[in-house]
N, C-alpha and C positions, 0 to 999 in steps of 0.2 A: 375555650380558645379555638377548638376545631369548628365550632359553630360560626365564629367570626371569620375564620380562614375560608370557610366554605360559602360564606354569604355572597350573594350576587352584588350587593351594594354595602360593603363593610363600612363601619364608622371610621371617620378620620381620627377621632378621639374616642377612646373607650375608657369609661370610668368604671373601675372595678372595686368592689368592696362596699359593704353597707355604710361605712363611714365616709367614703369618698365624696359623695355629693355634698354633704354638710361641710366638708373641708375645702372644697373648691368653689362653692357658691359665693363667698365674699369676694374672691378674686374675679370671678366672672362678672359680678355686679359692678365692681370698680371699673373693669374694662368697658362694660356697656355704658356706664356713666361718662367715661372719658370720650367714647365714640359719640354719644349724644351731645355732650357739652361742646365738643370741638367740630361738629359736623360742618359748620359754616367754613372753617378753615380748611377742612378736608376738601370740600367742594371747590374752594377758591384756587386750588392748585391744579385744576384740570387744564390741559393744553387747549387753547382756543381753537375751535373748529370752524369759525366763520372768517375765512380769509378770501 
């Protein structure tokens, strides 16, 4: 923990424990799939800049 606290650029999310990556990966993949599948809708909500 001290290494993280002293880091110049500490992580926003810190995964601790050897089992943690295995446990969080399915959720991360679902999130990425949603981002990819709905990218067109995400972009469509931008405020028009050409006035």
